[in-house]
C-alpha positions in Angstrom: -48.4 32.4 -1.7 -45.4 34.7 -1.7 -44.7 33.8 1.9 -44.9 30.2 1.2 -42.7 30.4 -1.7 -40.2 32.4 0.5 -40.2 29.7 3.0 -39.5 27.0 0.7 -36.8 29.0 -1.0 -35.1 29.7 2.3 -35.5 26.0 3.5 -33.8 25.0 0.2 -30.9 27.5 0.8 -30.5 26.1 4.2 -30.3 22.4 2.8 -28.0 23.4 0.1 -25.6 25.2 2.5 -25.6 22.6 5.2 -22.5 20.4 5.3 -22.8 16.7 4.0 -23.7 14.1 6.6 -20.6 12.1 7.7 -20.7 8.6 6.2 -20.3 5.9 8.9 -17.2 3.9 8.1 -16.8 0.4 9.4 -13.4 -1.2 9.7 -14.3 -3.8 7.0 -15.5 -0.9 4.4 -12.4 1.1 5.0 -10.3 -2.1 4.4 -12.1 -2.8 1.1 -12.0 0.8 -0.3 -8.4 0.8 0.7 -7.7 -2.1 -1.3 -9.5 -0.8 -4.5 -8.5 2.9 -4.2 -5.6 3.3 -1.9 -2.2 4.8 -2.7 0.0 2.5 -4.9 -2.9 0.4 -6.1 -3.2 2.4 -9.3 0.3 2.6 -10.0 0.9 -1.3 -9.8 -1.9 -1.6 -12.3 -0.7 1.0 -14.7 1.4 -1.2 -17.0 -0.9 -4.1 -17.3 -2.3 -2.8 -20.6 0.9 -2.0 -21.9 2.4 -5.5 -21.2 -0.8 -7.1 -22.6 0.2 -5.2 -25.9 3.5 -6.6 -25.5 2.5 -10.1 -25.4 0.2 -9.4 -28.5 3.3 -8.1 -30.5 5.3 -10.6 -29.4 3.8 -13.3 -31.9 4.7 -11.0 -34.8 5.7 -12.8 -38.0 8.6 -10.9 -38.7 11.0 -10.2 -36.0 13.5 -8.4 -38.2 12.8 -6.0 -40.8 13.5 -6.7 -44.4 16.5 -5.1 -45.9 16.4 -3.5 -49.3 19.2 -2.5 -51.5 19.3 -0.5 -54.6 22.2 0.6 -56.9 22.4 2.2 -60.3 24.9 3.4 -62.8 25.8 3.8 -66.5 27.8 1.0 -68.4 30.3 1.9 -71.2 31.9 -0.9 -73.1 33.3 -1.7 -76.7 30.0 -3.4 -77.5 27.7 -0.6 -76.3 26.5 0.6 -72.9 23.5 2.0 -71.1 21.7 2.3 -67.8 22.4 -0.3 -65.4 20.5 -0.9 -62.1 20.1 -3.7 -59.3 17.6 -4.3 -56.7 17.9 -6.8 -53.8 15.6 -7.8 -50.8 16.9 -9.9 -48.0 15.1 -11.1 -44.8 16.8 -12.0 -41.7 15.6 -14.9 -39.8 16.4 -15.5 -36.2 18.4 -18.8 -35.3 17.4 -18.2 -31.7 13.7 -18.0 -31.5 13.4 -14.4 -30.6 9.4 -14.3 -31.0 9.2 -17.2 -28.3 11.8 -15.5 -26.1 9.5 -12.3 -26.4 6.5 -14.0 -25.4 8.1 -15.7 -22.3 9.3 -12.1 -21.5 5.6 -10.7 -21.9 4.2 -13.5 -19.8 6.8 -13.0 -17.0 6.1 -9.2 -17.2 2.2 -9.9 -16.6 3.0 -12.5 -13.8 5.2 -9.8 -12.1 2.3 -7.0 -12.6 -0.2 -9.4 -11.2 1.8 -10.2 -8.2 2.6 -6.5 -7.6 -1.0 -5.7 -7.7 -1.8 -8.2 -5.1 0.8 -6.8 -3.0 -0.2 -3.2 -3.4 -3.9 -4.0 -2.7 -2.7 -5.8 0.4 -0.5 -3.2 1.6 -3.2 -0.3 0.9 -5.8 -2.6 2.8 -3.6 -2.7 5.7 -2.8 1.0 5.6 -6.6 1.7 5.3 -7.2 -0.6 8.4 -4.6 0.7 10.6 -5.7 4.2 9.7 -9.4 3.3 10.8 -8.3 1.9 14.2 -6.0 4.9 14.8 -9.0 7.3 13.7 -11.1 5.3 16.1 -8.8 5.4 19.0 -8.5 9.2 18.4 -12.0 9.8 18.6 -12.6 7.8 21.7 -9.5 9.4 23.3 -11.0 12.9 22.6 -14.2 11.7 24.3 -12.1 10.5 27.4 -10.4 14.1 27.4 -13.8 15.9 27.4 -14.9 14.1 30.0 -11.8 14.8 31.9 -12.2 18.3 31.5 -15.9 18.3 32.7 -14.2 16.3 35.7 -11.7 19.1 36.2 -14.4 21.8 36.2 -16.0 19.9 38.9 -12.9 19.7 40.8 -12.4 23.5 40.4 -15.6 24.2 41.6 -15.5 22.1 44.9 -12.1 23.6 45.6 -13.5 27.0 45.4 -16.3 26.0 47.4 -14.3 24.6 50.3 -12.0 27.5 50.4 -15.1 29.8 50.5 -16.4 27.8 53.5 -13.0 28.0 55.1 -12.5 24.2 55.1 -10.0 24.2 52.4 -6.6 25.7 51.7 -6.0 28.4 49.1 -3.5 25.9 47.4 -6.4 23.5 46.2 -7.9 26.4 44.1 -4.5 26.6 42.4 -4.2 22.8 42.1 -7.7 22.7 40.7 -6.9 25.6 38.2 -3.9 23.9 37.0 -5.7 20.5 36.4 -8.5 22.3 34.6 -5.7 24.0 32.3 -3.9 20.7 31.8 -7.4 19.3 30.9 -8.1 21.9 28.3 -4.6 21.5 26.9 -5.1 17.6 26.6 -8.3 18.1 24.8 -6.9 20.5 22.2 -3.9 18.0 21.9 -6.7 15.3 21.3 -8.5 17.2 18.6 -5.1 17.5 16.7 -4.6 13.7 16.9 -8.1 13.2 15.7 -7.4 15.8 12.8 -4.1 14.0 11.7 -5.8 10.4 12.0 -8.7 11.5 9.8 -6.4 12.9 7.2 -4.4 9.8 6.9 -7.8 7.5 6.9 -8.9 9.6 3.8 -5.5 9.4 1.9 -5.4 5.6 2.6 -9.0 5.2 1.2 -8.4 7.3 -1.8 -10.9 9.9 -0.6 -10.4 13.7 -1.1 -9.1 15.7 2.0 -12.5 17.1 2.7 -14.7 14.0 2.5 -17.0 13.6 5.2 -16.5 10.3 7.1 -17.1 9.0 10.7 -15.4 5.8 11.6 -18.0 3.5 13.3 -17.5 0.4 15.2 -15.9 -0.9 18.4 -12.2 -1.3 19.1 -12.8 -4.4 21.1 -11.0 -7.4 19.6 -11.6 -11.0 19.6 -9.9 -13.1 22.6 -7.6 -15.1 20.5 -5.2 -13.8 17.9 -6.6 -14.6 14.3 -3.9 -17.2 13.7 -1.4 -19.3 15.7 2.1 -19.6 14.9 2.1 -22.8 12.4 -1.0 -21.6 10.8 0.2 -18.2 10.4 3.6 -19.6 8.6 1.7 -22.0 6.4 -0.8 -19.2 5.4 2.1 -16.7 4.5 3.9 -19.3 2.3 0.5 -20.2 0.5 -1.1 -16.8 0.3 1.6 -13.9 0.7 2.1 -11.9 -2.4 5.6 -11.2 -1.5 6.7 -14.6 -2.6 5.0 -14.6 -6.0 6.4 -11.2 -6.7 9.8 -12.4 -5.9 9.4 -15.5 -8.2 8.2 -13.4 -10.9 11.0 -11.1 -10.7 13.4 -14.0 -10.7 11.6 -15.5 -13.8 11.6 -12.1 -15.5 15.1 -11.6 -15.3 15.9 -15.1 -16.6 13.7 -14.6 -19.5 15.2 -11.2 -20.3 18.7 -13.1 -20.3 17.2 -15.3 -22.8 15.8 -12.8 -24.8 18.9 -10.6 -25.0 20.9 -13.6 -26.2 18.5 -14.3 -28.7 18.2 -10.8 -30.1 21.9 -10.4 -30.6 22.2 -13.9 -31.9 23.4 -14.4 -35.6 20.7 -14.5 -38.3 20.2 -16.4 -41.6 19.6 -14.1 -44.4 17.2 -15.3 -47.3 16.3 -13.0 -50.3 16.4 -12.3 -53.9 18.1 -10.0 -56.2 17.2 -8.3 -59.6 19.7 -6.8 -62.1 19.2 -4.9 -65.5 22.5 -4.6 -67.0 23.5 -1.8 -69.5 23.5 -4.1 -72.1 19.6 -4.9 -71.8 20.1 -8.1 -70.0 18.0 -9.1 -66.9 19.5 -11.4 -64.2 17.5 -12.9 -61.5 19.4 -14.4 -58.5 18.7 -15.9 -54.9 20.5 -14.6 -51.8 21.6 -16.9 -48.7 23.6 -15.0 -46.0 24.6 -17.2 -43.2 26.8 -16.5 -40.2 30.2 -17.8 -39.8 31.0 -19.2 -36.2 33.8 -16.6 -35.4 31.9 -14.5 -32.8 29.2 -14.6 -30.0 27.7 -11.0 -30.0 25.3 -12.1 -27.7 27.2 -13.3 -25.0 28.1 -10.1 -23.0 24.3 -8.9 -22.8 23.1 -12.7 -21.9 25.9 -13.0 -19.1 25.1 -9.4 -17.7 21.4 -10.4 -17.6 21.9 -13.7 -15.9 23.7 -11.8 -13.2 20.4 -10.1 -12.5 18.7 -13.4 -12.6 21.1 -14.8 -10.0 20.6 -11.8 -7.7 16.7 -12.5 -8.1 16.8 -16.0 -7.1 19.1 -15.4 -4.1 16.5 -12.5 -3.2 13.4 -15.2 -3.4 15.4 -17.2 -0.9 15.7 -14.2 1.2 12.1 -13.2 0.7 11.1 -16.7 2.3 13.3 -16.3 5.4 12.3 -12.7 6.0 8.5 -13.6 5.5 9.2 -16.4 8.4 10.8 -13.7 10.5 7.9 -11.3 10.1 5.3 -13.9 10.7 6.9 -15.0 13.9 7.0 -11.4 15.2 3.6 -10.4 14.0 2.3 -13.5 15.9 4.2 -12.5 19.0 2.7 -9.2 18.7 -0.7 -10.3 18.6 -0.3 -11.9 21.8 1.9 -9.4 23.8 -0.8 -6.6 22.8 -3.6 -8.7 24.3 -1.4 -9.4 27.6 -0.8 -5.6 28.0 -4.5 -4.7 27.3 -5.5 -7.5 30.0 -2.9 -6.2 32.4 -4.3 -2.5 32.0 -7.8 -3.7 32.3 -7.0 -5.3 35.8 -5.9 -1.6 36.8 -9.0 0.3 35.8 -11.4 -0.9 38.5 -9.1 -0.2 41.6 -8.3 3.2 40.1 -11.8 4.0 39.5 -12.7 3.1 42.8 -9.9 5.2 44.4 -11.3 8.1 42.2 -14.7 7.8 43.7 -13.5 7.6 47.3 -11.1 10.5 46.7 -14.0 12.5 45.4 -16.6 11.2 48.3 -13.8 12.2 51.0 -13.3 15.7 49.3 -17.1 16.3 49.5 -17.3 15.2 53.1 -14.5 17.4 54.1 -12.3 14.6 55.2 -9.5 15.2 52.5 -8.2 17.8 50.2 -8.2 18.5 46.3 -4.7 17.2 46.0 -5.8 13.6 46.5 -8.7 13.7 44.2 -6.3 15.4 41.6 -3.8 12.7 41.9 -6.5 10.1 41.8 -8.2 11.2 38.4 -4.9 11.7 36.7 -3.8 8.2 37.3 -7.3 7.1 36.4 -7.1 9.0 33.0 -3.6 7.6 32.3 -5.0 4.0 32.8 -8.0 4.5 30.6 -6.1 6.2 27.8 -3.3 3.4 27.7 -6.1 0.9 28.0 -7.7 2.4 25.0 -4.3 2.6 23.2 -3.8 -1.1 24.0 -7.1 -2.0 22.5 -6.4 0.0 19.4 -3.0 -2.1 19.2 -4.5 -5.2 19.2 -6.3 -4.2 16.2 -3.6 -3.1 14.5 -1.5 -6.0 15.7 -4.0 -8.5 14.0 -4.0 -6.2 10.8 -0.3 -6.5 10.6 -0.4 -10.4 11.0 -3.2 -10.8 8.4 -1.4 -8.6 6.0 1.9 -10.3 6.6 0.4 -13.6 5.7 -1.5 -12.4 2.5 -4.9 -13.0 4.1 -6.1 -9.5 4.9 -8.8 -9.3 2.3 -9.5 -13.1 2.2 -8.9 -13.7 -1.3 -6.2 -15.5 -3.2 -3.0 -13.4 -4.3 
């Protein structure tokens, strides 16, 4: 019984101490989690509750606080005297609709916040999707370099065997040893690239630095770009969060100008006054305070805010032009990366054949290790470039969908 308990305890300790299994992560899952938890999303959402409170408070009945005035003293006269006091209460009433202007400003703040949240979610999703493709590229690159190390070890053994048999030159051993050292260095470099890529992916998804994840899936992309030029531009003008954000900022600046003018506009004061005179008499009176048309106190602030609104309006026009430029560039990038990948694909088969023939010639003794070393270098470089081109297709497609605002497939 004690032995059984000991075995079970040992097994439990092993399970508890074992590292957590890596979560296999698809590109779509990384994209969605990036949109929900990625950097910048929480910051964009942060002011929403406060701006909702501002909208609720904008409908307050009293825009200006009531003002009270109290005076007191002693009256002395030939007919008698005594304590004299006076109390007045005045309420200022806006003549420019401050409450309505506050509501307009609060609505504009909320609209700008919602547009910024949409922008932040798209940006975070794009960062996560690109980080996923970079991590997958780093994983496959490391696998290629590990395979290259094994091939370099085989080359070193063949070169040593040839020299021992007297059919090879000593320089072949030196060449093979150099190839093996370079392969080991490339493998270490690949491990560093993978570490950096995985760190970026965790951060883009809002995960802790030590989270166990394993990017899964293929880097193979569809044959055609996700959108052509006309469809991409049309979708961008309909769905990109950049235009609603620029429009919301323009509307906010305009509403702030109207609010500034209303807050500093003259007011109408209504109130009442009660006076107890030293002679014992009491007096009730009404108060009406009205502005004289000799000043425009809100003119400066309103003009200053309207300047900001004019800038925001021009920024909206610039955002439209810049969005069209980015769409055209993103569409071109999608097509260009596919052409590059196809060109590299045409180079792989001949280079693989050349490497196989060089290996066969080396084993048959009709060639030396130099030819095989050169052939495998060219083949490895082509494979790495083809892998990078495939990942670039993924990233180009992501950037296009991010630019047009359709990466998440939902309305901004």
